[in-house]
FIDODREN-323006 format. One record per residue: x, y, z of N, C-alpha, C in turn. Coordinates in steps of 0.1 Angstrom, whole numbers, padded with zeros to 4 digits, always signed. Each point is the difference from the previous one (the first is absolute). Layout:
XYZXYZXYZ
...
% end
This chain:
+1071+1561+0226+0005+0011-0004-0008+0016+0002
+0001+0010+0004-0004+0012-0003+0004+0015-0015
-0007-0001-0001+0008+0004-0021+0003+0015+0007
+0005+0006-0009+0011+0017-0001-0013+0006+0007
-0010+0004-0007-0013+0003-0001+0001+0000+0015
-0011-0012+0003-0001-0001+0017+0004+0004+0005
+0016-0003+0000+0005+0004+0007+0006+0010+0009
+0000+0010-0013+0003+0016+0003-0019+0003+0007
-0007+0001-0004-0014-0003+0007+0001-0003+0014
+0003-0012+0006+0005-0005+0011+0006+0010+0007
+0011+0007-0006+0009+0009+0017-0004+0012+0000
-0016+0002-0014-0005+0014+0003-0011-0003+0005
-0009-0009+0005-0014-0003+0009+0016+0001+0014
+0006-0006+0000+0001-0005+0018+0009+0015-0001
+0002+0007+0000+0002+0008+0002-0005+0021+0001
-0012+0000-0005-0015+0003-0005-0001-0009+0015
-0002-0010-0005-0011-0010+0023+0013+0009+0008
+0010-0001+0000+0006+0007+0012+0004+0010+0009
-0006+0012-0016+0005+0015+0003-0018+0000+0005
-0008-0006-0001-0007+0004-0004-0014-0005+0014
+0009-0006+0017+0001-0005+0007+0005+0017+0010
+0006+0007-0004+0000+0016+0010-0005+0009-0007
-0001+0016+0011+0000+0005-0007+0006+0010-0013
+0008+0006-0011+0001+0003-0004+0004+0014-0009
+0007+0010-0004-0003+0009+0000-0002+0003-0014
-0007+0008-0011-0004+0003-0010+0017-0004-0004
-0006-0009-0015+0020-0005-0004+0007-0007+0002
+0000-0004+0012+0006-0008+0008+0005-0012-0010
-0013-0004-0005+0000-0018-0002+0008-0002-0010
+0006-0015+0000+0014-0003-0007-0001-0001-0014
+0006+0007-0013-0007+0006-0012+0004-0015-0005
-0011-0004-0011+0003-0004-0012+0007+0002-0009
+0005-0002-0008-0003+0008-0017+0002-0009-0011
-0007-0010+0001+0002-0016-0008-0007-0001-0011
+0006-0006-0009-0010-0012-0011-0003-0008+0007
-0007-0016-0003-0006-0010-0001+0013-0010+0006
+0011+0010-0013+0009-0015-0003+0011+0000+0009
+0014-0008+0003+0013+0010+0001+0005+0003-0010
+0003+0007+0004+0012+0016-0004+0014-0008-0007
+0009+0005-0008+0017-0006+0002+0005+0006+0012
+0001+0013+0005+0000-0001+0011-0014+0013+0011
+0005-0001+0007-0011+0009+0008+0010+0005+0015
-0012+0014+0001+0010+0004+0007-0009+0006+0014
+0010-0004+0012-0005+0004+0010+0004+0014+0007
-0010+0007+0004+0005+0016+0004-0004+0001+0020
+0010+0005+0010+0001-0001+0007-0005+0017+0005
-0014+0007+0006+0002+0014-0001+0004+0000+0009
+0000+0019+0005+0012-0001+0010+0000+0001+0017
+0006+0005+0012-0004+0002+0011-0010+0009+0004
-0008-0004+0009-0016+0000+0005-0013-0001-0015
+0003+0002-0015-0006-0001-0008-0005-0005-0010
-0006-0004-0006-0013-0010-0003+0002-0001-0016
-0006-0016-0009+0002+0000-0006-0004+0002-0013
-0008+0017+0002-0004+0003-0009+0015+0009-0005
+0005+0006+0010+0013+0000-0006+0008+0002-0007
-0001-0012-0006+0000-0006-0007-0005-0001-0022
-0016+0003+0008-0014-0012-0012+0015+0015-0014
-0002+0013+0001+0008+0006-0015+0009-0010-0011
+0011-0006+0005+0013-0004+0002-0001-0019-0005
-0016-0005+0008-0002-0010-0001-0008+0001-0019
-0007+0008+0007-0012-0004-0018+0008+0006-0006
+0009+0008+0000+0011+0004-0014+0011-0019-0003
-0004-0011+0006+0017-0004+0005-0012-0012-0004
-0007+0002+0001-0021-0014-0007+0003+0003-0013
-0006+0014-0008+0002+0001-0017+0010+0002+0002
+0010-0006+0001+0010-0005-0010-0003-0019-0002
-0001-0006+0004+0001-0013-0001-0009-0007+0018
+0015+0013+0014-0001-0007+0007-0012-0007+0015
+0005-0012+0005-0012+0001+0009+0007+0006+0014
-0010+0011+0010+0011+0006+0008-0013-0002+0010
+0005+0005+0014+0001-0008+0016-0004+0012+0003
-0001+0001+0007+0004+0018+0011-0015-0009+0010
+0011-0011+0014-0003-0001+0009+0004+0014+0012
-0014-0010+0008+0000+0013+0011+0008-0003+0010
+0011+0007+0013+0017-0007+0004-0010-0002+0012
+0008-0006+0009-0005-0004+0007-0002+0021+0010
-0013-0005+0005-0002+0004+0015-0005+0015-0001
+0004+0000-0017-0010+0015-0009-0009+0004-0002
-0004+0007-0005-0018-0002-0009-0002+0000+0012
-0010+0003+0019-0012-0011+0010+0002+0016-0004
-0018+0009+0001-0009+0007+0003+0000-0001+0012
+0001+0012+0004-0004-0001+0018+0008+0019+0005
-0006+0001+0013+0008+0014+0004+0006+0000-0001
+0013+0004-0010+0014-0008+0010+0011+0019+0011
+0001+0001+0007+0006+0006+0001+0010-0002+0013
+0010+0009+0006+0006+0004+0010+0003-0011+0006
-0013-0003+0008-0008-0008+0012+0001-0017-0006
-0005-0002-0011-0008-0004-0010+0012-0011-0016
+0008+0002+0001+0011-0003-0013-0006-0011-0011
-0001-0003-0009+0004-0005-0005+0004-0016+0003
+0002-0012-0001-0001-0011-0003+0007-0004-0010
+0019+0014+0001+0010-0006-0012+0013-0010+0006
+0000-0009-0010+0012-0010+0011+0015+0007+0006
-0002-0003+0006+0016+0001+0008+0009-0009-0002
-0001-0013-0007+0007-0007-0002+0001-0004-0016
+0011+0002-0006+0004-0003-0011-0005-0015-0005
+0002-0006+0005+0001-0020-0004-0019+0002-0006
-0013+0009-0001-0010+0000-0002+0004+0011-0009
+0005+0008-0005+0009+0002-0014+0000-0012-0008
+0009-0008+0002+0011-0011-0005-0016-0009+0001
+0000-0004+0006-0014-0012-0005-0008+0003-0010
-0011+0014+0001-0004+0001-0007+0002+0010-0014
+0014-0003+0000+0008+0006-0012+0002-0016-0002
+0000-0008+0004+0006-0009-0005-0017-0019-0010
-0009+0007+0008-0010-0002-0003-0006+0003-0013
+0003+0012+0005-0006+0005-0019+0013-0006-0016
+0011+0001+0009+0006-0003-0015-0002-0012+0000
-0007-0009+0011-0008-0015-0008-0011+0000-0006
-0014+0010+0006-0012-0004-0006+0000+0008-0015
+0011+0014-0005+0001+0006-0012+0008-0006-0010
+0008-0013+0001-0001-0017-0005-0013-0004-0001
-0011-0001-0006-0009-0005-0008-0008+0012-0006
+0010+0010+0002-0009+0016-0007+0009+0004-0018
+0019-0012+0000+0001+0009-0010+0018-0013+0005
+0002+0000-0006+0013-0012-0004+0013+0006+0011
+0001+0014-0004+0012+0003+0009-0003+0015+0007
+0001-0001+0012-0007+0010+0009+0014+0012+0004
-0006+0014-0005+0006+0014+0001-0009+0003+0008
+0007+0006+0015-0003+0005+0009+0004+0012+0000
-0012+0016+0005+0010+0013+0005-0005+0006+0011
+0004+0010+0010-0012+0011+0002+0011+0009+0004
-0010+0005+0009+0004+0018+0000+0006+0002+0019
+0013+0003+0010+0006-0002+0006-0006-0003+0009
+0001-0004+0010-0011-0017+0001+0002-0007-0003
-0008+0002-0008+0000-0013-0014+0010+0000-0005
+0007+0013-0001+0013-0009-0014+0008-0008+0012
+0007+0004+0014+0006-0008+0004-0004-0015+0001
-0015-0002+0002-0010-0016+0005+0013-0006-0017
-0006+0005-0014+0006-0001-0015+0015-0008+0000
+0001+0011+0003+0020-0003+0000+0003-0010+0008
-0005-0002+0019+0000-0009+0000-0001-0013-0007
-0007+0000-0010-0008-0012-0002+0013-0004-0019
+0000+0015-0002+0013-0004-0012+0012-0009+0005
+0005+0005+0018+0013-0003+0006-0003-0011+0003
-0012-0002+0004-0001-0013+0006-0006-0014-0006
-0008+0006-0007-0008-0012-0013+0008+0003-0011
+0010-0003-0006+0002+0009-0013-0004-0014-0011
+0000-0005+0003-0002-0013-0004-0014-0002-0005
-0012+0009+0001-0016+0004+0006+0003+0010-0010
+0004+0008+0002-0004+0018-0002+0006+0001-0017
-0012+0002-0009+0010+0004-0014+0008+0015+0000
-0010+0007+0010+0007+0012-0001-0007+0014+0012
+0007+0008+0011-0003+0007+0007-0001+0013-0005
-0014+0004+0003-0007+0016-0001+0003+0013+0011
+0020+0004+0006-0003+0004+0006-0006+0023+0003
-0011-0006+0006-0005+0015-0002+0007+0010+0016
+0009+0015+0001+0002-0004+0014-0001-0003+0011
+0011-0013+0000-0001-0004+0008+0008+0004+0014
-0009-0003+0015+0006+0012+0011+0010-0014+0005
+0018+0002-0005+0005-0005+0003+0007+0009+0012
-0001+0012+0006-0003+0007+0011-0003+0019+0004
-0002+0003+0003-0005+0019+0000+0010+0007-0011
-0005+0012-0004+0003+0004-0008+0012+0015+0005
-0013+0000+0016+0011+0013+0009+0001-0006+0013
+0011-0004+0004+0009+0002+0009-0011+0000+0010
-0008+0008+0007-0001+0006+0015-0021-0013-0008
+0004-0001-0008-0017-0010+0005+0003-0012-0006
+0011-0006+0001+0005-0007+0002-0001-0003+0017
+0012+0010+0008-0001-0003+0010-0014-0003+0011
-0009+0001-0006-0011+0000+0003-0008-0009+0000
+0003-0011-0017-0006-0008+0001+0004-0015-0001
+0016+0007+0011+0011-0013+0006-0002-0005+0016
-0004+0010+0006-0004+0011+0013-0012-0004+0005
-0015+0006-0002-0008+0008+0004-0011-0017-0005
-0010+0004+0011-0005-0010-0001-0020+0006+0000
+0001+0011-0007-0012+0010+0004-0003-0003-0014
-0011+0008-0007-0013-0002-0009+0003+0015-0006
-0005-0004-0014+0007+0008-0013-0011-0002-0011
-0011+0013+0002-0005+0004-0016+0002+0007-0004
-0001-0004-0008+0006+0009-0022-0008+0009-0006
+0004+0009-0005+0000+0011+0002-0001+0006-0014
-0012-0011-0005-0005+0002-0016-0003+0018-0006
-0001+0002-0005-0006+0008-0007-0013+0000-0003
-0011+0011-0002-0010-0005+0006-0011+0005-0023
+0016-0005-0003-0008+0005-0021+0011-0016+0002
+0004-0007+0004+0004-0016-0001-0005-0014+0009
-0002-0012-0009-0008-0002+0011+0011-0017+0005
-0007+0000+0009+0007-0009+0012-0005-0015-0002
+0005-0007-0003+0002-0014+0003+0001-0005+0011
-0010-0011+0002+0003-0006+0021-0004+0010+0005
+0007-0006+0011+0004+0010+0015+0004+0008+0004
-0008+0013+0008+0009+0016+0004+0006+0000+0006
+0013-0016+0008+0013-0001-0001+0002-0013+0007
+0007-0001+0009+0005-0012+0006+0007+0003+0009
+0003-0012+0008+0007+0002+0011+0019-0001-0005
+0006+0003+0004+0016-0003-0005+0002-0010-0003
+0004-0005+0014+0007-0018-0001-0004-0005-0023
-0014+0000+0003-0001-0006-0011+0004+0007-0009
+0013+0012+0000+0001+0002-0016+0014-0001+0008
+0008-0002+0011+0009+0004+0002+0009-0013-0008
-0008-0014+0000+0002-0014-0006-0005-0001-0013
-0001+0011-0009+0006+0004-0010+0018+0003-0003
-0004+0008+0010+0019+0007-0001+0004-0008+0001
+0001-0011+0014+0008-0011-0003-0002-0011-0009
-0006-0004-0007+0000-0010-0006+0011+0006-0016
-0007+0012-0008+0008+0009-0006+0016-0002+0004
-0002+0004+0011+0018-0006-0001+0006-0016+0002
-0015-0004-0001+0007-0014+0002+0001-0007-0020
-0006+0013-0004-0003-0011-0010+0011+0013-0009
+0005+0007+0008+0015+0009-0010+0008-0011+0008
+0006-0006+0004+0009-0005+0006+0002-0013-0004
-0023-0007-0007+0004-0012-0007+0003-0001-0014
+0001+0008-0008-0002+0002-0011+0016+0004-0007
+0006+0001+0015+0013+0002-0006+0010-0015+0004
-0007-0014+0011+0000-0009-0008-0003-0008-0008
-0013+0001-0003-0005-0007-0008-0009+0001-0007
+0001-0002-0012-0005+0005-0017-0012-0003+0002
-0008+0004-0010-0008+0013-0001-0013-0006-0013
-0011-0001+0002-0003-0003-0015-0002+0022-0005
-0001-0005-0014-0001+0016-0007-0007+0009+0007
+0008+0011+0006-0014+0013+0007+0011+0011-0009
-0019+0009-0004-0006+0012+0004+0005+0009+0014
+0005+0006+0002+0000+0011+0013-0003+0013-0007
-0012+0004-0001-0005+0017-0001+0004+0012+0012
+0008+0004-0003+0000+0009+0006+0000+0013-0006
+0000+0013+0017-0007+0014-0006+0011+0010+0006
+0003+0007-0008+0007+0014+0008-0010+0009+0010
-0014-0001-0006-0003+0011+0008-0018-0014+0019
+0007-0004+0002-0004-0013+0010+0008+0003+0011
-0005+0001+0013-0001+0009+0014-0001-0007+0002
-0003-0018+0004-0001-0006+0005+0008-0010+0005
+0013-0006-0011+0006-0006+0000+0013+0003-0011
+0008-0006+0011+0020+0003-0009+0004-0007-0009
+0002+0012-0010-0001-0006-0011+0007-0007-0004
+0014+0000+0004+0019+0005-0003-0007-0023+0003
-0008+0001+0017-0003-0017+0000-0005-0010-0011
-0005+0007-0009-0002-0004-0011+0008-0009-0015
+0011+0013+0005+0012-0001-0016+0012-0016+0006
-0002+0001+0014+0008-0006+0008-0009-0018-0006
-0013+0002+0001-0005-0019+0002+0003-0001-0016
-0004+0014-0009-0002-0006-0016+0019+0001+0004
+0009+0004-0001+0012-0005-0001+0007-0011+0003
-0008-0007+0014+0003-0014+0006-0009-0009-0007
-0013+0006-0007-0004-0016-0007+0005-0005-0013
+0003+0014-0007+0009+0004-0007+0015-0008-0008
+0006-0008+0019+0008-0004-0008-0003-0014-0001
-0009-0002+0005-0005-0015-0004-0015+0000-0011
-0001+0006+0000-0015+0003-0010+0003+0011-0010
+0006-0003-0011+0004+0010-0011-0012+0006-0014
-0012-0004+0006-0017+0006-0003-0007+0004+0006
+0007+0006+0010-0001+0010+0017-0002+0016-0004
-0013+0001-0006+0004+0015-0002-0003+0012+0010
+0009+0014-0002-0010+0010+0014+0002+0012-0010
-0013+0006+0009-0007+0018-0010+0000+0007+0008
+0004+0012+0007-0009+0007+0006-0004+0010-0004
-0010+0008+0004-0013+0010-0007+0013+0011+0002
+0002+0005-0010+0009+0019+0004-0015+0016+0002
+0012+0002+0014-0010+0008+0009-0019+0011-0010
+0007-0002-0007-0010+0008-0010+0000-0007-0007
-0008-0013+0006-0015-0007-0006-0004+0000+0014
+0000+0008+0016-0004-0004+0010-0009-0009+0004
+0004-0012-0006-0008-0012+0008+0005-0008+0010
-0009-0002+0010+0001-0003+0013+0001-0011+0005
-0002-0003+0011+0008-0007+0004-0020-0016-0002
-0006+0004+0004-0015-0004-0004+0005-0005-0020
+0002-0003-0001+0007+0005-0019-0016-0007-0012
-0011-0010+0010-0008-0006-0015-0008+0002-0004
-0004+0011+0008-0016+0009-0007-0001+0011+0004
-0006+0011-0017-0001+0011+0000-0011+0006+0017
-0008-0010+0007-0005+0004+0010+0011+0009+0008
+0002-0014+0003+0016+0002+0006+0012+0016+0002
-0001+0008-0009+0014+0005-0002+0009-0001-0018
-0009-0007-0007+0017-0008-0005-0013+0009-0012
+0004+0010-0006+0001-0001-0015+0004-0009-0010
+0010-0004+0000+0013-0006-0004-0012-0020+0001
-0009+0002+0001+0003-0011+0002+0004-0012-0006
-0004+0008-0019-0002-0008-0009+0013-0011-0003
+0008+0015+0006+0015-0004-0001+0005-0014+0008
-0006-0004+0007+0009+0000+0015-0014-0021-0008
-0008-0001-0006-0006-0008-0011+0006-0007-0008
+0008+0014-0004+0009-0007-0023+0015-0007+0010
+0005+0005+0002+0011-0002+0013+0002-0017-0002
-0014+0004+0012-0001-0014+0004-0004-0012-0008
-0005+0000-0010-0004-0005-0015+0009-0003-0004
+0007+0013-0002+0017-0004-0007+0003-0010+0001
+0006-0001+0017+0014-0015+0009-0016-0011-0007
-0011+0002+0001-0001-0011+0005-0006-0012-0017
+0000+0009-0010-0002-0007-0015+0012+0002-0009
+0012+0002+0009+0013+0001-0011+0003-0009+0012
+0012-0001-0011+0014-0011+0009+0011+0010-0001
+0005+0008+0001+0009+0006+0002+0006+0001+0014
+0018-0007-0005+0004+0006+0015+0003+0016+0001
+0009+0006+0015+0005+0018-0004+0005+0000-0005
+0003-0010-0003+0021+0010-0012-0010+0003-0014
-0005-0008+0000-0010+0002-0017-0009+0012-0007
-0011+0004+0019-0003+0011-0002+0004+0010+0004
+0012+0004+0005+0014+0006+0003+0001+0002-0015
+0002-0007-0014+0008-0002-0005-0011+0006-0010
-0012-0002+0001-0013+0008-0009+0004+0016+0006
-0003+0001+0010-0003+0012+0003+0016+0012-0011
+0012-0011+0007+0012+0007-0013-0006+0003-0011
-0002-0007-0006-0009-0002-0010-0006+0014-0009
-0013+0001+0011-0010+0016+0000+0010+0007-0001
+0015+0000+0013+0000+0013+0008+0011+0002-0014
+0003-0008-0009+0006+0007-0011-0008+0003-0014
-0009+0001+0005-0011+0002-0014-0008-0007-0006
+0005-0014+0001-0006-0010-0008-0018-0001+0009
-0006-0002-0014-0017-0008+0003+0003-0007+0010
-0013-0002+0011+0003-0015+0008+0000-0007-0009
-0008-0001-0012-0002-0011-0004+0009-0003-0011
+0013+0007+0000+0011-0003-0009+0015+0001+0009
-0005+0005+0017+0011-0010+0015-0008-0017-0009
-0010-0001+0007-0006-0018+0002+0007-0005-0012
-0001+0008-0021+0006-0012-0002+0010+0000-0004
+0012+0008+0007+0020-0003-0001-0001-0007+0011
-0006-0004+0013+0000-0011+0005-0004-0010+0006
-0011-0006-0014-0010-0009-0001-0003-0001+0013
-0009+0009+0001-0009-0002+0015-0013+0001-0001
-0007-0004-0020-0007+0001-0005-0012-0006+0016
+0003-0016-0005-0007-0010+0000-0002-0002+0017
+0007+0008+0007+0000+0004+0020-0002+0011-0002
-0005+0005-0008+0001+0014+0015-0017+0005-0008
-0002+0005+0007-0023+0005+0005+0010+0018-0005
-0018+0000-0003-0003+0015-0008+0008+0012+0011
-0008-0005+0013-0011+0006+0016+0025+0008-0004
+0010-0011+0002+0010+0004+0001+0006+0013-0005
-0006+0006-0011+0001+0009-0001-0003+0014+0005
-0008+0000+0007-0004+0005+0016+0014+0003+0005
+0006-0011+0005+0005+0001+0013+0014+0008-0006
+0005-0006-0014+0012+0007-0006-0004+0007-0003
-0013+0010+0002+0006+0015-0006+0003+0010+0019
-0010-0004+0003-0001+0008+0021+0015-0006+0003
+0010-0008-0009+0011-0003+0006+0010+0010-0007
-0003-0001-0012+0009+0011-0010-0005+0015+0006
-0008-0002-0003-0011+0017+0011+0008+0003+0012
+0002-0009+0004+0006+0004+0019+0010+0001-0004
+0009+0002-0003+0017+0002-0005+0002+0012-0004
% end
């Protein structure tokens, strides 16, 4: 029988060998911030559509420092080095089953890294994490959904995505980092919208694992109201679901995982994620803490009054403060 450290090493080695057979962009290799032993909980993060694992290196580093084994696998069809263009678009999946199979594979692999598995992701990666949280709730400890791509914020853009098979090139400011491909063929994105709508429907009928949804009023890519709908659907069955939307004054963009992509408040995103993962509070208890602070109680006083001390991470102070200041 393979030892725990040997099992972890075997997964890393197999992944490295597979990826070495392809020409990859810088930063595209799967990330393993891991100890040589399983941890009580392991985390699998799925990077965004057209992006690469380097997009999640910062938050992976934070969680590893907090004692978690963290994996950021390279999504199918992503991160391949070539001269991609309108006439030669990158080979992104156009069948959701490809992502489903990939997500299930890494959910299974992560079992060697931790007794329980947390999944998370940004945008299209968040859709995959949400799908796993709904369809494999018994195997997912928690799910972290950062700006899930359920539909477009702009109706005109949504029409283009649904109807035109064009090549789209990202328009990224020269001062910002762009992780991954410079553009994509529209059917690859349409797939995510279709899956996002399916996730909304499924969450209405299927109990999910505890889920955190992080949104932003300044997100120009997705419809934040859909995040509210998803949250309410999940909360109906799962009281430990949380939802936080950054006020416009924080200027948090859709690509919220790094300062390099334009989010000067990435540390707040990380703190909210840690609060959710390291606490055992239902949403009603989070609101009760917010109300206590709003009445003028210190955070520690509010925690003590509600007898939540053994189930509350210190990072909960961040989300409670942000919720209080937003009102």
